[in-house]
Backbone as CSV, one residue per row, in Angstrom:
resi,resn,N_x,N_y,N_z,CA_x,CA_y,CA_z,C_x,C_y,C_z
1,MET,0.653,-1.100,0.054,0.041,0.068,-0.042,0.954,1.204,0.085
2,ILE,0.432,2.109,-0.985,1.318,3.510,-1.013,0.935,4.217,0.419
3,ALA,2.061,5.025,0.614,1.921,6.086,1.755,1.885,7.407,1.040
4,SER,0.984,8.278,1.947,0.860,9.577,1.553,2.024,10.384,2.322
5,MET,2.252,11.635,1.852,3.303,12.628,2.457,2.472,13.536,3.349
6,THR,1.196,13.443,3.493,0.506,14.311,4.384,0.213,13.613,5.693
7,GLY,0.171,14.204,6.869,-0.048,13.660,8.209,0.076,14.680,9.181
8,TYR,-0.741,14.226,10.265,-0.317,15.202,11.554,-0.557,14.262,12.704
9,ALA,0.075,14.331,13.781,0.263,13.573,14.895,0.517,14.393,16.077
10,ARG,0.072,13.835,17.379,0.428,14.891,18.688,0.254,13.690,19.791
11,ALA,1.553,13.925,20.466,1.526,12.872,21.899,2.239,13.762,22.860
12,GLN,1.709,13.340,24.151,1.897,14.147,25.295,2.533,13.345,26.299
13,GLY,3.124,13.890,27.461,3.730,13.051,28.583,4.049,14.147,29.813
14,SER,4.314,13.565,30.902,4.549,14.442,31.776,5.278,13.464,33.028
15,ASP,5.691,14.358,33.921,6.532,13.849,35.230,6.245,14.753,36.362
16,GLU,6.899,14.599,37.311,6.427,15.247,38.536,6.835,16.802,38.573
17,ARG,7.477,17.277,37.452,7.955,18.728,37.500,7.413,19.245,36.195
18,ARG,7.213,18.697,35.274,6.752,19.162,33.987,5.807,18.460,33.092
19,ARG,5.317,18.983,32.143,4.609,18.285,30.914,5.110,18.647,29.693
20,TRP,4.977,17.742,28.730,5.450,18.175,27.386,4.443,17.632,26.503
21,VAL,4.617,18.332,25.028,3.872,17.866,23.916,4.863,17.870,22.806
22,TRP,4.815,16.745,21.978,5.390,16.575,20.690,4.307,16.740,19.654
23,GLU,4.676,17.485,18.599,3.689,17.725,17.505,4.547,17.387,16.137
24,ALA,3.943,16.709,15.242,4.485,16.371,14.046,3.537,16.733,13.037
25,ARG,3.965,17.277,11.954,3.191,17.545,10.647,4.120,17.328,9.564
26,SER,3.464,16.708,8.534,4.203,16.483,7.284,3.332,16.754,5.848
27,VAL,4.040,17.423,4.884,3.221,17.600,3.663,4.333,17.026,2.581
28,ASN,3.808,17.314,1.236,4.527,16.620,0.198,5.806,17.567,-0.143
29,GLY,6.817,16.887,-0.487,8.120,17.498,-0.950,8.766,16.655,-1.948
30,ARG,9.868,16.926,-2.587,10.782,16.296,-3.455,11.522,15.324,-2.654
31,ASN,12.022,15.846,-1.436,12.955,15.099,-0.632,12.339,15.064,0.696
32,LEU,13.280,14.468,1.652,12.927,14.341,2.968,13.736,15.698,3.622
33,GLU,12.744,16.670,4.068,13.368,17.900,4.689,12.736,17.880,6.014
34,ILE,13.642,18.032,7.257,13.020,18.165,8.478,13.323,19.449,9.264
35,ARG,12.554,19.828,9.899,12.653,21.012,10.607,12.130,20.545,11.970
36,CYS,12.994,20.724,12.916,12.966,20.616,14.266,13.152,21.592,15.373
37,ARG,11.993,21.896,16.192,12.249,22.949,17.002,11.926,22.525,18.357
38,VAL,13.121,22.912,19.390,12.936,22.316,20.699,13.180,23.526,21.585
39,PRO,12.627,23.550,22.940,13.152,24.563,23.847,14.580,24.681,24.073
40,GLN,14.921,25.852,24.346,16.312,26.277,24.811,16.542,25.236,26.049
41,GLY,17.938,24.551,25.823,18.430,23.794,26.667,18.150,22.279,26.369
42,PHE,17.262,21.995,25.169,16.955,20.594,24.731,17.411,20.365,23.563
43,ASP,18.541,21.215,23.090,19.049,20.973,21.695,19.622,19.546,21.356
44,ARG,20.090,18.983,22.531,20.644,17.540,22.499,19.659,16.477,21.965
45,LEU,18.246,16.950,21.976,17.175,16.043,21.328,17.121,16.231,19.863
46,GLU,17.495,17.162,19.196,17.326,17.384,17.933,17.867,16.391,17.041
47,ASN,19.236,16.074,17.171,19.753,15.223,16.233,19.034,13.586,16.416
48,PRO,18.965,13.194,17.522,18.035,11.927,17.743,16.789,11.900,16.933
49,ALA,16.150,13.050,17.098,14.794,13.172,16.486,14.893,13.235,14.837
50,ARG,15.817,13.784,14.470,16.000,13.940,12.821,16.340,12.445,12.637
51,ALA,17.331,11.937,13.294,17.601,10.231,12.988,16.317,9.426,12.878
52,ALA,15.596,9.697,14.045,14.457,8.727,14.173,13.363,9.057,13.005
53,ILE,13.287,10.121,12.595,12.290,10.530,11.345,12.883,9.917,10.105
54,GLY,14.224,9.829,9.938,14.829,9.380,8.767,14.622,7.842,8.600
55,THR,14.594,7.104,9.825,14.443,5.760,9.740,12.936,5.393,9.362
56,ARG,11.882,6.336,9.547,10.583,6.074,9.209,10.077,6.579,7.901
57,MET,10.724,7.609,7.409,10.132,8.199,6.151,11.159,8.498,5.338
58,LYS,10.715,8.579,3.851,11.681,8.875,2.721,11.672,10.085,2.095
59,ARG,10.401,10.422,2.013,10.135,11.945,1.478,9.098,12.597,2.173
60,GLY,9.269,14.005,1.958,8.252,14.763,2.598,8.725,15.967,3.449
61,ASN,8.065,17.085,3.634,8.599,18.129,4.425,7.999,17.867,5.904
62,VAL,8.902,17.411,7.028,8.424,17.183,8.145,8.774,18.219,9.260
63,SER,7.640,18.681,10.164,7.836,19.544,10.919,7.749,18.975,12.368
64,LEU,8.738,19.048,13.217,8.600,18.378,14.564,8.742,19.579,15.632
65,THR,7.818,19.730,16.613,7.942,20.760,17.746,7.798,19.979,19.123
66,LEU,8.616,20.475,19.960,8.397,20.082,21.461,8.210,21.123,22.135
67,THR,6.850,21.130,22.959,6.776,22.210,23.886,6.661,21.545,25.221
68,ILE,7.454,22.420,26.256,7.536,21.906,27.614,7.178,23.076,28.547
69,ALA,6.192,22.756,29.527,5.682,23.517,30.437,5.881,23.064,31.929
70,SER,6.000,24.061,32.833,6.374,23.548,34.260,5.047,23.099,34.863
71,GLU,5.033,22.367,35.648,3.822,21.751,36.534,3.641,22.686,37.506
72,GLN,4.546,23.340,38.070,4.590,24.429,39.232,3.561,25.584,38.782
73,GLN,2.656,25.873,39.731,1.726,27.093,39.296,2.760,28.322,39.674
74,SER,3.719,28.380,40.635,4.314,29.568,40.872,5.805,29.090,41.725
75,LYS,6.641,29.994,41.364,7.720,29.676,42.013,8.062,30.606,43.144
76,PRO,8.779,29.996,44.149,9.073,30.904,45.406,9.981,32.193,44.996
77,LEU,9.743,33.178,45.809,10.484,34.369,45.377,11.681,34.618,46.356
78,ARG,12.835,35.363,45.976,13.971,35.599,46.862,14.526,36.976,46.443
79,ILE,15.194,37.552,47.374,15.666,39.033,47.204,17.263,38.835,46.844
80,ASN,17.479,39.357,45.615,18.919,39.407,45.292,19.768,40.445,46.135
81,ARG,20.201,40.017,47.092,20.505,40.993,48.145,22.012,41.722,47.727
82,ALA,22.726,41.076,46.893,23.912,41.817,46.307,23.420,43.039,45.379
83,LEU,22.460,42.897,44.611,21.954,44.051,43.994,21.272,44.925,44.802
84,LEU,20.588,44.618,45.780,19.891,45.524,46.884,21.023,46.367,47.508
85,ALA,22.169,45.747,47.799,23.062,46.393,48.549,23.778,47.455,47.712
86,GLU,23.994,47.230,46.318,24.784,48.110,45.245,23.575,49.222,45.121
87,LEU,22.387,48.815,45.128,21.302,49.832,45.026,21.362,50.928,46.189
88,ALA,21.475,50.312,47.316,21.597,51.211,48.430,22.687,51.969,48.497
89,GLY,23.816,51.631,48.137,25.164,52.501,48.235,24.960,53.597,47.174
90,LEU,24.407,53.517,46.033,24.258,54.467,45.061,23.229,55.377,45.516
91,VAL,22.095,54.896,46.069,21.189,55.817,46.707,21.697,56.703,47.618
92,GLU,22.533,56.247,48.542,23.212,57.152,49.655,24.061,58.094,49.038
93,GLU,24.880,57.772,48.043,25.886,58.636,47.344,24.951,59.705,46.865
94,VAL,23.826,59.603,46.004,23.193,60.496,45.401,22.408,61.358,46.353
95,ARG,21.884,60.789,47.506,21.358,61.644,48.514,22.288,62.599,49.294
96,LYS,23.482,62.124,49.462,24.417,63.111,49.986,24.816,64.103,48.934
97,GLY,24.801,63.837,47.667,25.247,64.942,46.885,24.426,65.900,46.404
98,THR,23.060,65.308,46.473,21.869,66.326,46.003,21.090,66.678,47.123
99,GLY,20.988,65.904,48.288,20.054,66.239,49.284,18.774,65.704,49.112
100,ALA,18.488,64.748,48.107,17.345,64.268,47.896,16.754,63.421,48.899
101,ALA,15.572,63.052,48.982,15.213,62.182,49.992,15.446,60.876,49.682
102,ALA,15.627,59.900,50.667,15.956,58.568,50.572,14.839,57.743,50.127
103,PRO,14.902,56.876,49.063,13.636,55.994,48.541,13.099,55.231,49.725
104,THR,11.926,54.784,49.589,11.425,53.813,50.601,11.741,52.477,50.283
105,ALA,11.416,51.457,51.150,11.699,50.188,50.942,11.063,49.418,49.610
106,ASP,9.770,49.826,49.502,8.968,49.206,48.346,9.433,49.830,47.164
107,GLY,10.087,50.998,47.162,10.618,51.656,45.999,11.800,50.897,45.520
108,LEU,12.565,50.479,46.433,13.864,49.687,46.045,13.485,48.271,45.434
109,LEU,12.330,47.618,46.168,11.900,46.419,45.645,11.383,46.326,44.302
110,ARG,10.779,47.555,43.776,10.379,47.565,42.540,11.243,47.528,41.459
111,VAL,12.676,47.837,41.850,13.567,47.806,41.004,13.846,46.272,40.238
112,ARG,13.719,46.302,38.892,13.909,44.998,38.110,15.052,44.297,38.426
113,GLY,14.964,43.183,39.010,16.032,42.172,39.341,16.327,42.048,40.826
114,VAL,15.630,42.829,41.660,15.828,42.786,43.046,15.196,41.633,43.676
115,ILE,13.941,41.337,43.119,12.874,40.422,43.395,13.165,39.263,42.404
116,GLU,13.660,37.979,42.571,13.724,36.934,41.463,12.935,35.699,41.960
117,GLU,12.688,35.024,40.928,12.064,33.629,41.135,13.142,32.516,41.338
118,GLU,13.102,31.792,42.381,14.007,30.683,42.540,13.617,29.538,41.572
119,ASP,14.871,29.128,40.976,14.669,27.887,40.075,14.501,26.775,40.744
120,GLY,14.880,26.625,41.815,14.641,25.378,42.499,15.874,24.599,42.471
121,ALA,16.036,23.219,42.902,17.212,22.577,43.003,17.475,22.042,41.608
122,GLU,18.595,22.169,41.125,19.192,21.674,39.969,19.123,20.203,39.864
123,GLU,18.599,19.764,38.781,18.509,18.149,38.413,19.704,17.560,38.250
124,ASN,20.025,16.470,38.788,21.325,15.758,38.521,21.468,15.046,37.296
125,GLU,22.454,14.300,36.939,22.667,13.674,35.644,21.619,12.534,35.571
126,GLU,21.395,11.723,36.537,20.366,10.847,36.695,19.029,11.249,36.265
127,ALA,18.521,12.278,36.944,17.298,13.002,36.704,17.229,13.483,35.133
128,MET,18.144,13.983,34.737,18.131,14.493,33.225,18.078,13.384,32.259
129,ALA,19.001,12.259,32.574,18.706,11.029,31.841,17.351,10.407,31.672
130,ALA,16.867,10.391,33.019,15.422,9.864,33.097,14.337,10.838,32.136
131,LEU,14.489,12.105,32.363,13.817,12.970,31.440,13.918,12.626,30.013
132,ASP,15.187,12.563,29.576,15.531,12.510,28.152,14.921,10.963,27.645
133,ARG,14.791,9.891,28.372,14.236,8.928,28.103,12.731,8.990,27.732
134,ALA,12.105,9.568,28.822,10.654,9.966,28.838,10.326,10.888,27.697
135,LEU,11.142,11.733,27.192,10.783,12.635,26.154,11.167,11.843,24.787
136,SER,12.003,10.848,24.842,12.293,10.151,23.492,11.163,9.076,23.483
137,GLY,10.498,8.629,24.513,9.504,7.564,24.467,8.275,8.327,23.953
138,THR,8.015,9.650,24.207,6.972,10.328,23.747,7.083,10.553,22.149
139,LEU,8.416,11.014,22.038,8.814,11.019,20.370,8.453,9.949,19.451
140,ASP,8.768,8.717,20.096,8.591,7.574,19.301,7.057,7.449,19.157
141,GLU,6.381,7.768,20.077,4.664,7.486,20.010,4.331,8.553,18.937
142,VAL,4.661,9.808,18.904,4.381,10.789,18.021,4.509,10.413,16.417
143,LEU,5.824,9.808,16.433,6.417,9.436,15.057,5.365,8.197,14.552
144,LYS,5.336,7.300,15.497,4.501,6.057,15.022,3.210,6.499,14.612
145,ALA,2.601,7.650,15.377,1.332,8.079,15.033,1.110,8.691,13.726
146,LEU,2.323,9.430,13.362,2.421,10.266,12.030,2.596,9.168,10.879
147,VAL,3.354,8.178,11.100,3.351,7.186,10.039,1.969,6.406,9.810
148,ALA,1.323,6.292,10.827,-0.066,5.748,10.793,-0.918,6.597,10.112
149,ALA,-0.622,7.819,10.164,-1.755,9.105,9.635,-1.406,8.816,8.084
150,ARG,-0.169,8.932,7.924,0.344,8.950,6.418,-0.267,7.629,5.676
151,ALA,-0.188,6.456,6.524,-0.609,5.226,5.686,-2.060,5.222,5.419
152,ALA,-2.705,5.957,6.593,-4.399,5.963,6.251,-4.559,6.897,5.144
153,GLU,-4.026,8.113,5.214,-4.350,8.898,3.996,-3.782,8.314,2.730
154,GLY,-2.668,7.407,2.774,-2.209,6.621,1.446,-3.289,5.780,0.999
155,ARG,-3.935,4.982,1.977,-5.124,3.903,1.579,-6.170,4.793,0.801
156,ALA,-6.392,5.954,1.112,-7.621,6.706,0.440,-6.976,7.215,-0.862
157,LEU,-5.744,7.626,-0.805,-4.996,7.944,-2.167,-4.835,6.773,-3.176
158,SER,-4.570,5.680,-2.556,-4.549,4.518,-3.573,-5.750,4.297,-4.499
159,ALA,-6.945,4.454,-3.693,-8.173,4.223,-4.286,-8.311,5.298,-5.558
160,VAL,-7.929,6.479,-5.295,-8.332,7.543,-6.241,-7.270,7.354,-7.302
161,ILE,-5.882,7.198,-6.934,-5.137,6.790,-8.102,-5.511,5.650,-9.003
162,ASP,-5.943,4.511,-8.397,-6.440,3.456,-8.987,-7.382,3.635,-10.023
163,ARG,-8.451,4.769,-9.528,-9.603,5.098,-10.349,-9.117,6.023,-11.534
164,HIS,-8.141,6.694,-11.213,-7.544,7.611,-12.463,-6.922,6.651,-13.531
165,ILE,-6.172,5.732,-12.905,-5.540,4.617,-14.024,-6.372,4.041,-14.785
166,GLY,-7.667,3.707,-13.972,-8.755,3.134,-14.872,-9.435,3.972,-15.901
167,GLU,-9.502,5.218,-15.553,-10.154,6.158,-16.518,-9.126,6.343,-17.818
168,ILE,-7.674,6.411,-17.636,-6.704,6.460,-18.679,-6.851,5.318,-19.492
169,GLU,-7.108,4.049,-18.704,-7.275,2.884,-19.434,-8.299,2.637,-20.574
170,GLU,-9.548,3.211,-19.984,-10.650,3.210,-20.823,-10.549,4.148,-21.902
171,LEU,-9.975,5.563,-21.732,-9.731,6.326,-22.760,-8.830,5.558,-23.811
172,CYS,-7.684,5.050,-23.485,-6.799,4.459,-24.545,-7.411,3.269,-25.245
173,LYS,-8.562,2.502,-24.727,-9.316,1.596,-25.307,-10.149,2.412,-26.448
174,ARG,-10.899,3.469,-26.151,-11.589,4.199,-27.174,-10.723,4.716,-28.262
175,ALA,-9.423,5.350,-27.724,-8.559,5.726,-28.755,-8.038,4.721,-29.783
176,ALA,-7.935,3.465,-29.218,-7.469,2.340,-30.108,-8.582,1.940,-31.086
177,ASP,-9.804,2.003,-30.417,-10.927,1.659,-31.552,-11.180,2.793,-32.700
178,ARG,-10.877,4.016,-32.238,-11.146,5.129,-33.225,-9.967,5.230,-34.138
179,ALA,-8.613,4.893,-33.634,-7.631,4.899,-34.504,-7.684,3.933,-35.561
180,SER,-8.266,2.698,-35.264,-8.410,1.873,-36.359,-9.365,2.427,-37.472
181,ALA,-10.292,3.002,-37.140,-11.125,3.723,-38.178,-10.530,4.774,-38.818
182,GLN,-9.603,5.567,-37.956,-9.047,6.681,-38.797,-8.016,6.260,-39.780
183,ILE,-7.547,5.207,-39.809,-6.431,4.886,-41.072,-7.282,4.673,-42.185
184,GLY,-8.617,3.969,-42.133,-9.295,4.020,-43.191,-9.948,5.371,-43.745
185,THR,-10.273,6.137,-42.681,-10.776,7.392,-43.103,-9.546,8.344,-43.835
186,VAL,-8.427,8.196,-43.440,-7.138,8.970,-44.073,-7.243,8.309,-45.510
187,ARG,-6.969,6.963,-45.492,-6.777,6.313,-46.929,-7.657,6.731,-47.816
188,ALA,-8.932,6.644,-47.451,-10.276,6.679,-48.322,-10.148,8.464,-48.865
189,ARG,-9.773,9.454,-47.776,-9.574,10.597,-48.075,-8.569,10.972,-49.335
190,PHE,-7.395,10.238,-49.105,-6.302,10.596,-50.051,-6.538,9.878,-51.331
191,GLU,-7.026,8.616,-51.309,-7.408,7.972,-52.664,-8.466,8.957,-53.495
192,SER,-9.385,9.425,-52.803,-10.183,10.293,-53.542,-9.547,11.435,-54.174
193,GLN,-8.625,11.995,-53.392,-8.022,13.057,-53.883,-7.001,12.676,-54.888
194,LEU,-6.426,11.525,-55.010,-5.730,10.953,-55.952,-6.452,10.824,-57.162
195,ALA,-7.754,9.985,-57.125,-8.630,9.799,-58.506,-8.856,11.311,-58.957
196,GLU,-9.119,12.264,-58.255,-9.644,13.696,-58.750,-8.325,14.196,-59.418
197,LEU,-7.048,14.112,-58.902,-5.864,14.563,-59.464,-5.669,13.933,-60.804
198,LEU,-5.776,12.518,-60.924,-5.393,11.759,-62.063,-6.329,11.992,-63.068
199,GLU,-7.533,12.497,-62.738,-8.665,12.815,-63.923,-8.165,14.395,-64.490
200,ARG,-7.460,15.198,-63.574,-7.247,16.485,-64.147,-5.929,16.304,-64.864
201,ALA,-4.887,15.505,-64.322,-3.509,15.276,-64.984,-3.218,13.995,-65.000
202,PRO,-3.777,13.319,-66.422,-3.495,11.893,-66.500,-1.682,11.464,-66.590
203,SER,-1.102,12.521,-66.642,0.390,12.356,-66.964,0.980,12.070,-65.603
204,LEU,0.422,12.432,-64.523,0.991,12.394,-63.085,1.079,10.901,-62.585
205,SER,2.360,10.567,-62.127,2.566,9.185,-61.749,1.672,8.841,-60.652
206,GLU,1.025,7.756,-60.913,0.047,7.186,-59.885,0.933,6.675,-58.756
207,GLU,2.065,5.901,-58.967,2.929,5.269,-58.137,3.427,6.306,-57.102
208,ARG,3.838,7.543,-57.779,4.451,8.566,-57.051,3.383,8.948,-56.045
209,PHE,2.368,9.207,-56.362,1.179,9.881,-55.494,0.931,8.762,-54.540
210,ALA,0.749,7.520,-54.846,0.433,6.345,-53.826,1.554,6.397,-52.636
211,GLN,2.765,6.569,-53.163,3.869,6.698,-52.168,3.641,7.818,-50.998
212,GLU,3.203,9.016,-51.519,2.935,9.976,-50.696,1.604,9.644,-49.816
213,VAL,0.574,8.964,-50.320,-0.401,8.754,-49.630,-0.120,7.519,-48.379
214,ALA,0.859,6.618,-48.867,1.366,5.694,-47.886,2.043,6.503,-46.827
215,LEU,2.956,7.520,-47.034,3.500,8.398,-46.111,2.704,9.110,-45.118
216,LEU,1.646,9.689,-45.692,0.765,10.470,-44.877,0.067,9.400,-43.763
217,VAL,-0.423,8.359,-44.487,-1.227,7.325,-43.674,-0.405,6.713,-42.438
218,GLY,1.036,6.506,-42.867,1.980,6.211,-41.744,2.035,7.179,-40.589
219,LYS,2.161,8.478,-41.095,2.233,9.559,-39.897,0.974,9.580,-39.204
220,ALA,-0.285,9.251,-39.753,-1.538,9.140,-38.954,-1.630,8.155,-38.066
221,ASP,-0.710,7.129,-38.235,-0.975,5.582,-37.374,-0.439,6.023,-36.013
222,VAL,-1.352,5.790,-34.954,-0.965,6.024,-33.476,-0.999,4.764,-32.752
223,ARG,-0.708,3.656,-33.624,-0.566,2.552,-32.741,0.464,2.542,-31.918
224,GLU,1.552,2.989,-32.373,2.853,2.758,-31.638,2.711,3.484,-30.324
225,GLU,2.178,4.653,-30.162,1.755,5.644,-29.092,0.754,4.780,-28.200
226,LEU,-0.121,4.220,-28.750,-1.243,3.412,-27.737,-0.484,2.228,-27.301
227,ASP,0.340,1.572,-27.942,1.243,0.486,-27.241,1.900,0.849,-26.203
228,ARG,2.705,2.046,-26.365,3.318,2.590,-25.068,2.384,2.901,-24.054
229,LEU,1.369,3.612,-24.309,0.433,4.008,-23.212,-0.062,2.603,-22.560
230,ALA,-0.119,1.643,-23.204,-0.710,0.384,-22.699,0.385,-0.105,-21.687
231,ALA,1.640,-0.120,-22.110,2.856,-0.345,-21.228,2.906,0.417,-20.093
232,HIS,2.632,1.631,-20.167,2.652,2.576,-18.982,1.673,2.215,-17.970
233,ILE,0.266,1.845,-18.470,-0.561,1.552,-17.527,-0.475,0.240,-16.812
234,ALA,0.344,-0.757,-17.411,0.723,-1.891,-16.843,1.687,-1.532,-15.652
235,GLN,2.588,-0.661,-16.127,3.480,-0.180,-15.096,3.095,0.539,-13.787
236,ALA,1.938,1.296,-14.070,1.299,2.064,-13.087,0.591,0.853,-12.052
237,HIS,-0.094,-0.154,-12.603,-0.688,-1.021,-11.855,0.300,-1.907,-10.900
238,THR,1.475,-1.978,-11.560,2.571,-2.619,-10.872,3.110,-1.900,-9.704
239,LEU,3.271,-0.588,-10.062,3.769,0.299,-8.904,2.892,0.357,-7.815
240,LEU,1.554,0.469,-8.095,0.440,0.385,-7.106,0.591,-0.722,-6.222
241,ALA,0.831,-1.782,-6.862,0.710,-3.256,-6.169,2.063,-3.319,-5.248
242,ASP,3.050,-2.859,-5.721,4.549,-3.211,-5.017,4.889,-1.997,-4.048
243,ALA,4.087,-0.925,-3.913,4.273,-0.039,-2.914,4.514,-0.644,-1.547
244,ARG,5.539,-0.225,-0.689,5.761,-0.819,0.678,6.546,0.419,1.438
245,PRO,6.743,0.190,2.730,7.316,1.291,3.389,8.663,1.351,2.905
246,ASP,9.222,0.195,2.774,10.577,0.315,2.309,10.986,0.299,0.878
247,ASN,9.668,0.426,0.115,9.807,0.654,-1.352,8.895,1.860,-1.782
248,PRO,9.267,3.100,-1.338,8.294,4.193,-1.921,8.339,4.288,-3.548
249,VAL,7.295,4.634,-3.919,7.213,4.648,-5.294,6.813,6.143,-5.972
250,GLY,6.600,7.045,-5.242,6.288,8.384,-5.423,7.143,8.901,-6.797
251,ARG,8.292,9.044,-6.567,9.208,9.275,-7.728,8.955,8.610,-9.048
252,LYS,8.886,7.328,-8.903,8.609,6.599,-10.151,7.188,6.840,-10.873
253,PHE,6.315,7.044,-9.955,4.954,7.407,-10.366,5.119,8.897,-11.047
254,ASP,5.765,9.648,-10.545,5.984,11.101,-11.045,6.473,11.086,-12.480
255,PHE,7.589,10.322,-12.728,8.236,10.018,-13.986,7.253,9.345,-14.934
256,LEU,6.439,8.449,-14.425,5.508,7.731,-15.327,4.614,8.556,-15.866
257,CYS,4.104,9.603,-15.119,3.036,10.658,-15.433,3.832,11.532,-16.492
258,GLN,4.905,11.799,-16.516,5.521,12.657,-17.567,5.702,11.645,-18.869
259,GLU,5.755,10.480,-18.805,5.862,9.724,-20.038,4.407,9.495,-20.582
260,PHE,3.288,9.308,-19.684,2.074,9.394,-20.047,1.684,10.558,-20.999
261,ASN,2.050,11.752,-20.419,1.610,13.010,-20.911,2.469,13.103,-22.272
262,ARG,3.702,12.645,-22.413,4.383,12.703,-23.613,3.707,11.977,-24.762
263,GLU,3.106,10.724,-24.369,2.445,9.918,-25.465,0.903,10.520,-25.851
264,ALA,0.472,11.028,-24.883,-0.839,11.674,-25.215,-0.707,13.024,-26.158
265,ASN,0.559,13.658,-25.796,0.709,14.690,-26.654,0.831,14.425,-28.215
266,THR,1.651,13.322,-28.208,2.039,12.781,-29.615,0.852,12.308,-30.394
267,LEU,-0.031,11.564,-29.528,-1.274,11.006,-30.182,-2.243,12.278,-30.508
268,CYS,-2.231,13.356,-29.935,-3.209,14.492,-30.403,-2.430,14.973,-31.671
269,SER,-1.215,15.140,-31.623,-0.609,15.845,-32.935,-0.752,14.929,-34.096
270,LYS,-0.825,13.660,-33.947,-0.945,12.772,-34.982,-2.302,12.599,-35.520
271,SER,-3.188,12.989,-34.687,-4.626,12.756,-35.009,-5.146,13.455,-36.151
272,ALA,-5.617,12.519,-37.145,-6.414,13.205,-38.249,-8.024,13.107,-38.218
273,ASP,-8.369,13.129,-37.012,-9.679,12.671,-36.867,-10.166,13.578,-35.585
274,ILE,-11.319,14.097,-35.667,-11.958,15.146,-34.699,-12.169,14.395,-33.430
275,GLU,-12.963,13.121,-33.578,-13.163,12.317,-32.390,-12.080,11.833,-31.650
276,LEU,-10.933,11.485,-32.278,-9.775,10.786,-31.900,-9.122,12.152,-31.074
277,THR,-9.044,13.291,-31.790,-8.436,14.411,-31.048,-9.263,14.666,-29.692
278,ARG,-10.515,14.572,-29.591,-11.264,14.811,-28.430,-10.943,13.670,-27.311
279,ILE,-10.835,12.562,-27.734,-10.394,11.345,-26.709,-8.925,11.962,-26.391
280,GLY,-8.041,12.459,-27.166,-6.975,12.672,-26.840,-6.719,13.646,-25.673
281,ILE,-7.504,14.648,-26.002,-7.719,15.882,-24.871,-8.174,15.224,-23.668
282,ASP,-9.215,14.504,-23.657,-9.716,13.823,-22.628,-8.611,13.151,-21.867
283,LEU,-7.920,12.267,-22.361,-6.876,11.569,-22.089,-5.825,12.342,-21.316
284,LYS,-5.478,13.574,-21.833,-4.336,14.458,-21.019,-5.120,14.974,-19.800
285,GLY,-6.292,15.199,-19.678,-7.113,15.654,-18.668,-6.930,14.639,-17.424
286,ALA,-7.179,13.418,-17.778,-7.119,12.313,-16.958,-5.638,12.083,-16.455
287,ILE,-4.652,12.198,-17.159,-3.285,12.174,-17.004,-2.777,13.363,-15.958
288,GLU,-3.479,14.476,-16.285,-3.336,15.615,-15.168,-3.713,15.385,-14.025
289,ARG,-4.975,14.852,-13.888,-5.524,14.454,-12.593,-4.722,13.512,-11.752
290,LEU,-4.233,12.344,-12.552,-3.337,11.480,-11.847,-2.155,12.201,-11.420
291,ARG,-1.571,12.954,-12.029,-0.214,13.696,-11.542,-0.555,14.306,-10.367
292,GLU,-1.443,14.984,-10.311,-1.865,15.849,-9.170,-1.923,15.016,-7.987
293,GLN,-2.439,13.833,-8.096,-2.668,12.838,-6.914,-1.251,12.312,-6.616
294,VAL,-0.509,12.005,-7.588,0.756,11.290,-7.306,1.766,12.253,-6.705
295,GLN,1.502,13.537,-6.779,2.464,14.502,-6.132,2.438,14.480,-4.763
296,ASN,1.637,13.641,-4.058,1.529,13.313,-2.677,1.924,12.131,-2.287
297,VAL,2.492,11.306,-3.123,2.856,9.838,-2.830,4.184,9.931,-2.336
298,GLU,4.574,9.326,-1.267,5.914,9.054,-0.855,6.824,8.365,-1.705
């Protein structure tokens, strides 16, 4: 089953001091591009996160975000006594020099930096290692969920692609039926012109004119293009059946759509019949609809 490059997943976790959320989003892209955002002080998680994504996905633009919030509602306050003493010295110096009144205690406490929040006890290495393991476990959850979301999208996408391939196949059958009639139409048209010219110019070489008719009829023969289109259709069915997580087929499908379009263009340019031209235009539309869906296949 093919996988889509579109998906979203979210996983969260917590411990006694904090709670965290991993969010992962992916959209289509030519290659695998990863954007990872983690809070300051957790940069050590970025490279392992990128490696974990690389083992699970081959293509797409993937954005991974980690948000961490403290479980504590408020932290205890403390006075920065060193700063307060420095301010008091400066105030006394200014008061003596200018005769200004001394500031009140609450005025000094309003100065930024005098009152600070306590960070609490620093976590030891063992506690940090336990936190990293917990964060990595939640990361594994969110990446599994993202892969599952892409697979679910891929199942829906597979049905759509199969329907478009069936539409192309049906149009090719109609084109083949019409092309058989086109050869007779072209031959009859030029034989009629040949007879008319021979009546007007009896000395004109019938053999020479017959060669020109055969050349024009050959140019109007689209059987080669239809054969290649049939081969492309068979290849599309094979790609759809062979798609696996370890065998992404998006690039191959993209190239195949280019080949589909090339043959459809040639068929339209060689067509000498209005109905066959209409079928060719419909065929190009079906190929474009297939190409739009294929752009999201991993």
